[in-house]
PDB file with one MODEL, atoms N, CA, C and O in Angstrom:
MODEL        1
ATOM      1  N   UNK A   1      82.953  -1.303  20.320  1.00  0.00           N
ATOM      2  CA  UNK A   1      81.845  -1.593  20.111  1.00  0.00           C
ATOM      3  C   UNK A   1      80.726  -1.040  19.411  1.00  0.00           C
ATOM      4  O   UNK A   1      80.847   0.179  19.528  1.00  0.00           O
ATOM      5  N   UNK A   2      79.531  -1.343  18.633  1.00  0.00           N
ATOM      6  CA  UNK A   2      78.493  -0.309  17.712  1.00  0.00           C
ATOM      7  C   UNK A   2      76.821  -0.153  18.567  1.00  0.00           C
ATOM      8  O   UNK A   2      75.946  -1.007  18.429  1.00  0.00           O
ATOM      9  N   UNK A   3      76.646   1.179  19.478  1.00  0.00           N
ATOM     10  CA  UNK A   3      75.492   0.383  19.365  1.00  0.00           C
ATOM     11  C   UNK A   3      74.578   0.731  18.609  1.00  0.00           C
ATOM     12  O   UNK A   3      74.394   1.796  18.021  1.00  0.00           O
ATOM     13  N   UNK A   4      73.789  -0.541  18.647  1.00  0.00           N
ATOM     14  CA  UNK A   4      72.412   0.126  17.605  1.00  0.00           C
ATOM     15  C   UNK A   4      71.342   1.138  18.632  1.00  0.00           C
ATOM     16  O   UNK A   4      70.589   1.885  18.008  1.00  0.00           O
ATOM     17  N   UNK A   5      71.295   1.160  19.593  1.00  0.00           N
ATOM     18  CA  UNK A   5      70.087   2.077  20.442  1.00  0.00           C
ATOM     19  C   UNK A   5      70.580   2.429  21.179  1.00  0.00           C
ATOM     20  O   UNK A   5      71.729   2.237  21.575  1.00  0.00           O
ATOM     21  N   UNK A   6      69.332   3.371  21.704  1.00  0.00           N
ATOM     22  CA  UNK A   6      69.823   3.507  23.047  1.00  0.00           C
ATOM     23  C   UNK A   6      68.186   3.584  23.649  1.00  0.00           C
ATOM     24  O   UNK A   6      67.273   3.767  22.845  1.00  0.00           O
ATOM     25  N   UNK A   7      67.900   3.428  25.141  1.00  0.00           N
ATOM     26  CA  UNK A   7      66.833   3.735  25.202  1.00  0.00           C
ATOM     27  C   UNK A   7      66.837   4.656  26.486  1.00  0.00           C
ATOM     28  O   UNK A   7      67.720   4.694  27.343  1.00  0.00           O
ATOM     29  N   UNK A   8      65.529   5.476  26.436  1.00  0.00           N
ATOM     30  CA  UNK A   8      65.433   6.125  27.941  1.00  0.00           C
ATOM     31  C   UNK A   8      64.676   6.185  28.648  1.00  0.00           C
ATOM     32  O   UNK A   8      63.781   7.015  28.482  1.00  0.00           O
ATOM     33  N   UNK A   9      64.677   5.447  29.620  1.00  0.00           N
ATOM     34  CA  UNK A   9      63.086   5.680  30.162  1.00  0.00           C
ATOM     35  C   UNK A   9      62.673   6.766  31.791  1.00  0.00           C
ATOM     36  O   UNK A   9      62.883   6.513  32.978  1.00  0.00           O
ATOM     37  N   UNK A  10      62.040   7.959  31.126  1.00  0.00           N
ATOM     38  CA  UNK A  10      61.817   8.705  31.991  1.00  0.00           C
ATOM     39  C   UNK A  10      60.081   9.099  32.347  1.00  0.00           C
ATOM     40  O   UNK A  10      59.114   9.611  31.782  1.00  0.00           O
ATOM     41  N   UNK A  11      60.371   8.613  33.387  1.00  0.00           N
ATOM     42  CA  UNK A  11      59.599   7.628  34.180  1.00  0.00           C
ATOM     43  C   UNK A  11      59.524   8.837  35.973  1.00  0.00           C
ATOM     44  O   UNK A  11      58.729   8.998  36.899  1.00  0.00           O
ATOM     45  N   UNK A  12      60.758   9.329  35.596  1.00  0.00           N
ATOM     46  CA  UNK A  12      61.031   9.819  37.005  1.00  0.00           C
ATOM     47  C   UNK A  12      62.357   9.273  37.226  1.00  0.00           C
ATOM     48  O   UNK A  12      63.079   9.703  38.125  1.00  0.00           O
ATOM     49  N   UNK A  13      62.739   8.246  36.356  1.00  0.00           N
ATOM     50  CA  UNK A  13      63.920   7.307  36.995  1.00  0.00           C
ATOM     51  C   UNK A  13      65.217   8.308  36.947  1.00  0.00           C
ATOM     52  O   UNK A  13      65.963   8.615  37.877  1.00  0.00           O
ATOM     53  N   UNK A  14      65.269   8.834  35.206  1.00  0.00           N
ATOM     54  CA  UNK A  14      65.944  10.006  35.465  1.00  0.00           C
ATOM     55  C   UNK A  14      66.234  10.953  35.075  1.00  0.00           C
ATOM     56  O   UNK A  14      67.341  11.422  34.812  1.00  0.00           O
ATOM     57  N   UNK A  15      64.904  11.469  34.972  1.00  0.00           N
ATOM     58  CA  UNK A  15      64.441  13.057  35.260  1.00  0.00           C
ATOM     59  C   UNK A  15      63.030  12.921  35.820  1.00  0.00           C
ATOM     60  O   UNK A  15      62.047  12.274  35.458  1.00  0.00           O
ATOM     61  N   UNK A  16      63.283  13.797  36.876  1.00  0.00           N
ATOM     62  CA  UNK A  16      61.684  13.747  37.476  1.00  0.00           C
ATOM     63  C   UNK A  16      61.152  15.140  36.076  1.00  0.00           C
ATOM     64  O   UNK A  16      61.705  16.239  36.025  1.00  0.00           O
ATOM     65  N   UNK A  17      60.355  14.832  35.397  1.00  0.00           N
ATOM     66  CA  UNK A  17      59.745  16.022  34.640  1.00  0.00           C
ATOM     67  C   UNK A  17      58.100  16.259  34.493  1.00  0.00           C
ATOM     68  O   UNK A  17      57.423  16.694  33.561  1.00  0.00           O
ATOM     69  N   UNK A  18      57.735  15.750  35.911  1.00  0.00           N
ATOM     70  CA  UNK A  18      56.016  15.714  36.331  1.00  0.00           C
ATOM     71  C   UNK A  18      55.727  17.125  36.523  1.00  0.00           C
ATOM     72  O   UNK A  18      54.700  17.654  36.096  1.00  0.00           O
ATOM     73  N   UNK A  19      56.842  17.866  37.311  1.00  0.00           N
ATOM     74  CA  UNK A  19      56.284  19.632  37.252  1.00  0.00           C
ATOM     75  C   UNK A  19      56.050  20.148  36.021  1.00  0.00           C
ATOM     76  O   UNK A  19      55.148  20.811  35.507  1.00  0.00           O
ATOM     77  N   UNK A  20      57.497  19.497  35.534  1.00  0.00           N
ATOM     78  CA  UNK A  20      57.419  20.220  34.441  1.00  0.00           C
ATOM     79  C   UNK A  20      55.755  20.034  32.865  1.00  0.00           C
ATOM     80  O   UNK A  20      55.613  20.678  31.825  1.00  0.00           O
ATOM     81  N   UNK A  21      55.137  19.231  33.288  1.00  0.00           N
ATOM     82  CA  UNK A  21      54.377  18.083  32.577  1.00  0.00           C
ATOM     83  C   UNK A  21      53.160  18.995  33.097  1.00  0.00           C
ATOM     84  O   UNK A  21      52.281  19.342  32.308  1.00  0.00           O
ATOM     85  N   UNK A  22      53.139  19.304  34.205  1.00  0.00           N
ATOM     86  CA  UNK A  22      51.463  20.111  35.130  1.00  0.00           C
ATOM     87  C   UNK A  22      51.247  21.091  35.172  1.00  0.00           C
ATOM     88  O   UNK A  22      50.191  21.683  35.398  1.00  0.00           O
ATOM     89  N   UNK A  23      52.536  21.526  34.889  1.00  0.00           N
ATOM     90  CA  UNK A  23      53.051  22.945  34.387  1.00  0.00           C
ATOM     91  C   UNK A  23      52.244  23.346  32.800  1.00  0.00           C
ATOM     92  O   UNK A  23      51.434  24.214  32.476  1.00  0.00           O
ATOM     93  N   UNK A  24      52.666  22.665  32.348  1.00  0.00           N
ATOM     94  CA  UNK A  24      52.340  22.751  30.363  1.00  0.00           C
ATOM     95  C   UNK A  24      50.743  22.266  30.550  1.00  0.00           C
ATOM     96  O   UNK A  24      49.835  22.749  29.874  1.00  0.00           O
ATOM     97  N   UNK A  25      50.606  21.554  31.259  1.00  0.00           N
ATOM     98  CA  UNK A  25      49.014  21.045  31.249  1.00  0.00           C
ATOM     99  C   UNK A  25      48.402  22.375  31.478  1.00  0.00           C
ATOM    100  O   UNK A  25      47.977  22.920  30.459  1.00  0.00           O
ATOM    101  N   UNK A  26      48.274  22.970  32.516  1.00  0.00           N
ATOM    102  CA  UNK A  26      47.777  23.710  33.419  1.00  0.00           C
ATOM    103  C   UNK A  26      48.091  25.094  31.867  1.00  0.00           C
ATOM    104  O   UNK A  26      47.300  24.906  30.942  1.00  0.00           O
ATOM    105  N   UNK A  27      48.576  25.675  31.756  1.00  0.00           N
ATOM    106  CA  UNK A  27      48.696  26.519  30.657  1.00  0.00           C
ATOM    107  C   UNK A  27      48.176  26.239  29.491  1.00  0.00           C
ATOM    108  O   UNK A  27      47.777  27.198  28.831  1.00  0.00           O
ATOM    109  N   UNK A  28      48.052  24.993  28.976  1.00  0.00           N
ATOM    110  CA  UNK A  28      47.449  24.567  27.755  1.00  0.00           C
ATOM    111  C   UNK A  28      46.111  24.424  28.238  1.00  0.00           C
ATOM    112  O   UNK A  28      45.521  25.305  27.612  1.00  0.00           O
ATOM    113  N   UNK A  29      45.519  24.024  28.751  1.00  0.00           N
ATOM    114  CA  UNK A  29      44.275  24.114  29.665  1.00  0.00           C
ATOM    115  C   UNK A  29      43.449  25.435  29.864  1.00  0.00           C
ATOM    116  O   UNK A  29      42.247  25.569  30.091  1.00  0.00           O
ATOM    117  N   UNK A  30      44.364  26.296  29.726  1.00  0.00           N
ATOM    118  CA  UNK A  30      43.499  27.751  30.783  1.00  0.00           C
ATOM    119  C   UNK A  30      43.467  28.704  29.165  1.00  0.00           C
ATOM    120  O   UNK A  30      42.810  29.741  29.062  1.00  0.00           O
ATOM    121  N   UNK A  31      44.186  28.196  28.156  1.00  0.00           N
ATOM    122  CA  UNK A  31      44.589  28.820  27.309  1.00  0.00           C
ATOM    123  C   UNK A  31      43.608  28.600  26.826  1.00  0.00           C
ATOM    124  O   UNK A  31      42.881  29.568  26.603  1.00  0.00           O
ATOM    125  N   UNK A  32      42.981  26.789  26.322  1.00  0.00           N
ATOM    126  CA  UNK A  32      41.659  26.493  25.023  1.00  0.00           C
ATOM    127  C   UNK A  32      40.208  26.243  26.068  1.00  0.00           C
ATOM    128  O   UNK A  32      39.179  25.913  25.480  1.00  0.00           O
ATOM    129  N   UNK A  33      40.153  26.425  27.762  1.00  0.00           N
ATOM    130  CA  UNK A  33      38.946  26.341  27.825  1.00  0.00           C
ATOM    131  C   UNK A  33      38.861  27.338  28.346  1.00  0.00           C
ATOM    132  O   UNK A  33      37.725  27.448  28.809  1.00  0.00           O
ATOM    133  N   UNK A  34      39.783  28.630  28.649  1.00  0.00           N
ATOM    134  CA  UNK A  34      39.626  30.114  29.759  1.00  0.00           C
ATOM    135  C   UNK A  34      38.978  29.603  31.377  1.00  0.00           C
ATOM    136  O   UNK A  34      38.062  30.068  32.055  1.00  0.00           O
ATOM    137  N   UNK A  35      39.906  28.464  31.600  1.00  0.00           N
ATOM    138  CA  UNK A  35      39.495  28.204  33.103  1.00  0.00           C
ATOM    139  C   UNK A  35      40.556  27.679  33.781  1.00  0.00           C
ATOM    140  O   UNK A  35      41.275  27.038  33.014  1.00  0.00           O
ATOM    141  N   UNK A  36      41.038  27.693  35.172  1.00  0.00           N
ATOM    142  CA  UNK A  36      42.416  27.236  35.677  1.00  0.00           C
ATOM    143  C   UNK A  36      41.766  26.010  36.405  1.00  0.00           C
ATOM    144  O   UNK A  36      40.709  26.104  37.029  1.00  0.00           O
ATOM    145  N   UNK A  37      42.312  25.131  36.306  1.00  0.00           N
ATOM    146  CA  UNK A  37      42.599  23.616  36.552  1.00  0.00           C
ATOM    147  C   UNK A  37      44.025  23.591  37.704  1.00  0.00           C
ATOM    148  O   UNK A  37      45.193  23.951  37.847  1.00  0.00           O
ATOM    149  N   UNK A  38      42.826  22.834  38.371  1.00  0.00           N
ATOM    150  CA  UNK A  38      43.987  22.478  39.547  1.00  0.00           C
ATOM    151  C   UNK A  38      45.103  21.366  39.490  1.00  0.00           C
ATOM    152  O   UNK A  38      45.001  20.783  38.411  1.00  0.00           O
ATOM    153  N   UNK A  39      45.807  21.018  40.014  1.00  0.00           N
ATOM    154  CA  UNK A  39      46.510  19.415  40.300  1.00  0.00           C
ATOM    155  C   UNK A  39      45.904  18.349  39.944  1.00  0.00           C
ATOM    156  O   UNK A  39      46.025  17.467  39.094  1.00  0.00           O
ATOM    157  N   UNK A  40      44.823  18.790  41.280  1.00  0.00           N
ATOM    158  CA  UNK A  40      44.163  17.106  41.341  1.00  0.00           C
ATOM    159  C   UNK A  40      43.493  17.320  40.818  1.00  0.00           C
ATOM    160  O   UNK A  40      42.796  16.390  41.223  1.00  0.00           O
ATOM    161  N   UNK A  41      42.490  18.085  39.666  1.00  0.00           N
ATOM    162  CA  UNK A  41      41.362  17.700  38.678  1.00  0.00           C
ATOM    163  C   UNK A  41      42.034  17.462  36.812  1.00  0.00           C
ATOM    164  O   UNK A  41      41.415  17.147  35.795  1.00  0.00           O
ATOM    165  N   UNK A  42      43.690  17.820  37.052  1.00  0.00           N
ATOM    166  CA  UNK A  42      44.799  17.560  35.802  1.00  0.00           C
ATOM    167  C   UNK A  42      44.956  15.993  36.373  1.00  0.00           C
ATOM    168  O   UNK A  42      44.706  15.170  35.492  1.00  0.00           O
ATOM    169  N   UNK A  43      45.275  15.481  37.510  1.00  0.00           N
ATOM    170  CA  UNK A  43      46.044  14.202  37.809  1.00  0.00           C
ATOM    171  C   UNK A  43      44.654  12.929  37.566  1.00  0.00           C
ATOM    172  O   UNK A  43      45.025  11.779  37.330  1.00  0.00           O
ATOM    173  N   UNK A  44      43.390  13.161  37.627  1.00  0.00           N
ATOM    174  CA  UNK A  44      42.624  12.347  37.557  1.00  0.00           C
ATOM    175  C   UNK A  44      42.028  12.927  36.118  1.00  0.00           C
ATOM    176  O   UNK A  44      40.810  13.065  36.007  1.00  0.00           O
ATOM    177  N   UNK A  45      42.883  13.250  35.061  1.00  0.00           N
ATOM    178  CA  UNK A  45      42.678  13.084  33.908  1.00  0.00           C
ATOM    179  C   UNK A  45      43.460  11.721  33.318  1.00  0.00           C
ATOM    180  O   UNK A  45      43.118  10.909  32.459  1.00  0.00           O
ATOM    181  N   UNK A  46      44.535  11.816  34.068  1.00  0.00           N
ATOM    182  CA  UNK A  46      45.528  10.483  33.838  1.00  0.00           C
ATOM    183  C   UNK A  46      45.388   8.846  33.492  1.00  0.00           C
ATOM    184  O   UNK A  46      44.814   8.180  34.354  1.00  0.00           O
ATOM    185  N   UNK A  47      45.753   8.317  32.584  1.00  0.00           N
ATOM    186  CA  UNK A  47      45.230   7.428  32.449  1.00  0.00           C
ATOM    187  C   UNK A  47      46.016   7.103  31.168  1.00  0.00           C
ATOM    188  O   UNK A  47      47.086   6.509  31.294  1.00  0.00           O
ATOM    189  N   UNK A  48      45.549   7.461  29.882  1.00  0.00           N
ATOM    190  CA  UNK A  48      45.926   7.413  28.487  1.00  0.00           C
ATOM    191  C   UNK A  48      47.402   9.100  28.437  1.00  0.00           C
ATOM    192  O   UNK A  48      47.584  10.100  29.132  1.00  0.00           O
ATOM    193  N   UNK A  49      47.930   8.620  27.460  1.00  0.00           N
ATOM    194  CA  UNK A  49      49.192   9.325  27.069  1.00  0.00           C
ATOM    195  C   UNK A  49      48.636  10.814  26.779  1.00  0.00           C
ATOM    196  O   UNK A  49      47.476  10.963  26.395  1.00  0.00           O
ATOM    197  N   UNK A  50      49.538  11.954  26.984  1.00  0.00           N
ATOM    198  CA  UNK A  50      49.636  13.179  27.137  1.00  0.00           C
ATOM    199  C   UNK A  50      48.456  13.568  25.862  1.00  0.00           C
ATOM    200  O   UNK A  50      47.526  14.283  26.236  1.00  0.00           O
ATOM    201  N   UNK A  51      48.457  13.214  24.664  1.00  0.00           N
ATOM    202  CA  UNK A  51      47.501  13.324  23.780  1.00  0.00           C
ATOM    203  C   UNK A  51      45.898  12.772  24.023  1.00  0.00           C
ATOM    204  O   UNK A  51      44.830  13.045  23.473  1.00  0.00           O
ATOM    205  N   UNK A  52      46.189  12.093  24.846  1.00  0.00           N
ATOM    206  CA  UNK A  52      44.303  11.558  24.910  1.00  0.00           C
ATOM    207  C   UNK A  52      44.409  12.475  26.147  1.00  0.00           C
ATOM    208  O   UNK A  52      43.337  13.081  26.121  1.00  0.00           O
ATOM    209  N   UNK A  53      45.503  13.165  27.828  1.00  0.00           N
ATOM    210  CA  UNK A  53      44.237  13.614  27.971  1.00  0.00           C
ATOM    211  C   UNK A  53      43.804  14.935  27.724  1.00  0.00           C
ATOM    212  O   UNK A  53      42.757  15.445  28.122  1.00  0.00           O
ATOM    213  N   UNK A  54      44.775  15.497  26.973  1.00  0.00           N
ATOM    214  CA  UNK A  54      44.807  16.926  26.349  1.00  0.00           C
ATOM    215  C   UNK A  54      42.849  17.029  25.750  1.00  0.00           C
ATOM    216  O   UNK A  54      41.839  17.674  26.030  1.00  0.00           O
ATOM    217  N   UNK A  55      43.409  15.610  24.541  1.00  0.00           N
ATOM    218  CA  UNK A  55      41.869  15.483  24.211  1.00  0.00           C
ATOM    219  C   UNK A  55      40.544  15.181  24.904  1.00  0.00           C
ATOM    220  O   UNK A  55      39.446  15.115  24.351  1.00  0.00           O
ATOM    221  N   UNK A  56      40.797  15.020  26.118  1.00  0.00           N
ATOM    222  CA  UNK A  56      39.438  15.249  27.147  1.00  0.00           C
ATOM    223  C   UNK A  56      39.159  15.727  27.409  1.00  0.00           C
ATOM    224  O   UNK A  56      37.963  15.652  27.691  1.00  0.00           O
ATOM    225  N   UNK A  57      40.285  17.458  27.798  1.00  0.00           N
ATOM    226  CA  UNK A  57      39.849  18.340  28.284  1.00  0.00           C
ATOM    227  C   UNK A  57      38.892  19.471  26.892  1.00  0.00           C
ATOM    228  O   UNK A  57      37.908  20.200  27.017  1.00  0.00           O
ATOM    229  N   UNK A  58      39.879  19.094  25.494  1.00  0.00           N
ATOM    230  CA  UNK A  58      39.765  19.734  24.933  1.00  0.00           C
ATOM    231  C   UNK A  58      39.122  19.491  23.154  1.00  0.00           C
ATOM    232  O   UNK A  58      39.749  19.992  22.220  1.00  0.00           O
ATOM    233  N   UNK A  59      38.330  18.990  23.005  1.00  0.00           N
ATOM    234  CA  UNK A  59      37.858  17.808  22.703  1.00  0.00           C
ATOM    235  C   UNK A  59      37.257  18.560  21.332  1.00  0.00           C
ATOM    236  O   UNK A  59      36.728  17.708  20.618  1.00  0.00           O
ATOM    237  N   UNK A  60      37.178  19.923  20.743  1.00  0.00           N
ATOM    238  CA  UNK A  60      37.084  20.462  20.088  1.00  0.00           C
ATOM    239  C   UNK A  60      38.104  20.760  19.507  1.00  0.00           C
ATOM    240  O   UNK A  60      37.797  20.750  18.315  1.00  0.00           O
ATOM    241  N   UNK A  61      39.286  21.059  19.619  1.00  0.00           N
ATOM    242  CA  UNK A  61      40.231  22.104  19.782  1.00  0.00           C
ATOM    243  C   UNK A  61      41.796  21.408  19.789  1.00  0.00           C
ATOM    244  O   UNK A  61      42.803  22.091  19.601  1.00  0.00           O
ATOM    245  N   UNK A  62      41.832  19.692  20.078  1.00  0.00           N
ATOM    246  CA  UNK A  62      42.381  19.162  20.585  1.00  0.00           C
ATOM    247  C   UNK A  62      43.931  18.886  19.592  1.00  0.00           C
ATOM    248  O   UNK A  62      45.005  18.615  20.130  1.00  0.00           O
ATOM    249  N   UNK A  63      43.784  18.998  18.397  1.00  0.00           N
ATOM    250  CA  UNK A  63      45.206  19.043  17.582  1.00  0.00           C
ATOM    251  C   UNK A  63      45.865  20.094  17.857  1.00  0.00           C
ATOM    252  O   UNK A  63      47.060  20.032  18.143  1.00  0.00           O
ATOM    253  N   UNK A  64      44.970  21.601  17.801  1.00  0.00           N
ATOM    254  CA  UNK A  64      45.759  22.637  18.718  1.00  0.00           C
ATOM    255  C   UNK A  64      46.278  22.870  19.611  1.00  0.00           C
ATOM    256  O   UNK A  64      47.197  23.690  19.635  1.00  0.00           O
ATOM    257  N   UNK A  65      45.873  22.246  20.605  1.00  0.00           N
ATOM    258  CA  UNK A  65      46.309  22.423  21.898  1.00  0.00           C
ATOM    259  C   UNK A  65      47.040  20.642  22.510  1.00  0.00           C
ATOM    260  O   UNK A  65      46.891  20.307  23.685  1.00  0.00           O
ATOM    261  N   UNK A  66      47.648  19.886  21.669  1.00  0.00           N
ATOM    262  CA  UNK A  66      48.458  18.802  21.930  1.00  0.00           C
ATOM    263  C   UNK A  66      49.689  19.702  21.415  1.00  0.00           C
ATOM    264  O   UNK A  66      50.781  19.651  21.981  1.00  0.00           O
ATOM    265  N   UNK A  67      49.443  20.525  20.310  1.00  0.00           N
ATOM    266  CA  UNK A  67      51.496  21.048  19.645  1.00  0.00           C
ATOM    267  C   UNK A  67      51.348  22.261  20.901  1.00  0.00           C
ATOM    268  O   UNK A  67      52.406  22.705  21.345  1.00  0.00           O
ATOM    269  N   UNK A  68      50.294  22.688  21.357  1.00  0.00           N
ATOM    270  CA  UNK A  68      50.652  23.408  22.478  1.00  0.00           C
ATOM    271  C   UNK A  68      51.038  23.858  23.740  1.00  0.00           C
ATOM    272  O   UNK A  68      51.400  24.865  24.348  1.00  0.00           O
ATOM    273  N   UNK A  69      50.655  21.909  23.945  1.00  0.00           N
ATOM    274  CA  UNK A  69      51.357  21.364  25.428  1.00  0.00           C
ATOM    275  C   UNK A  69      53.267  20.900  25.055  1.00  0.00           C
ATOM    276  O   UNK A  69      54.192  21.052  25.852  1.00  0.00           O
ATOM    277  N   UNK A  70      53.340  20.481  24.004  1.00  0.00           N
ATOM    278  CA  UNK A  70      54.128  19.837  23.841  1.00  0.00           C
ATOM    279  C   UNK A  70      54.984  21.315  23.447  1.00  0.00           C
ATOM    280  O   UNK A  70      56.098  21.279  23.969  1.00  0.00           O
ATOM    281  N   UNK A  71      54.744  22.619  22.648  1.00  0.00           N
ATOM    282  CA  UNK A  71      55.236  22.490  22.773  1.00  0.00           C
ATOM    283  C   UNK A  71      56.512  24.222  24.087  1.00  0.00           C
ATOM    284  O   UNK A  71      57.634  24.720  23.996  1.00  0.00           O
ATOM    285  N   UNK A  72      55.491  24.356  24.882  1.00  0.00           N
ATOM    286  CA  UNK A  72      55.100  24.620  26.053  1.00  0.00           C
ATOM    287  C   UNK A  72      56.301  24.078  26.965  1.00  0.00           C
ATOM    288  O   UNK A  72      57.290  24.632  27.447  1.00  0.00           O
ATOM    289  N   UNK A  73      55.643  22.327  27.018  1.00  0.00           N
ATOM    290  CA  UNK A  73      56.736  21.193  27.520  1.00  0.00           C
ATOM    291  C   UNK A  73      58.415  21.711  27.560  1.00  0.00           C
ATOM    292  O   UNK A  73      59.232  21.672  28.481  1.00  0.00           O
ATOM    293  N   UNK A  74      58.531  22.204  26.148  1.00  0.00           N
ATOM    294  CA  UNK A  74      59.871  22.125  25.711  1.00  0.00           C
ATOM    295  C   UNK A  74      60.864  23.410  25.875  1.00  0.00           C
ATOM    296  O   UNK A  74      62.084  23.562  25.929  1.00  0.00           O
ATOM    297  N   UNK A  75      59.884  24.134  25.917  1.00  0.00           N
ATOM    298  CA  UNK A  75      59.994  25.443  26.635  1.00  0.00           C
ATOM    299  C   UNK A  75      60.283  25.351  28.109  1.00  0.00           C
ATOM    300  O   UNK A  75      61.359  25.398  28.704  1.00  0.00           O
ATOM    301  N   UNK A  76      59.068  25.208  28.542  1.00  0.00           N
ATOM    302  CA  UNK A  76      59.504  24.722  30.146  1.00  0.00           C
ATOM    303  C   UNK A  76      60.225  23.980  30.156  1.00  0.00           C
ATOM    304  O   UNK A  76      61.066  24.822  30.473  1.00  0.00           O
ATOM    305  N   UNK A  77      60.839  23.013  30.105  1.00  0.00           N
ATOM    306  CA  UNK A  77      62.164  21.336  30.351  1.00  0.00           C
ATOM    307  C   UNK A  77      63.197  22.189  29.577  1.00  0.00           C
ATOM    308  O   UNK A  77      64.321  21.741  29.350  1.00  0.00           O
TER     309      UNK A  77
ENDMDL
END
């Protein structure tokens, strides 16, 4: 049998990456805004995907901030 694709659902079912994402958001936001955000504040931005969350917090430099978030996430994970 030859597989055409493999799909992973990483919403906590296979890997709990929430703590890593929170740390990456926290470090990104502090770097770009100069202020520390609590977990509660970060969770209040949830709704859109990671890019949308970063755009809400760092609207003036969101492209660089998104790149930073993903780079941090990769290093931390």
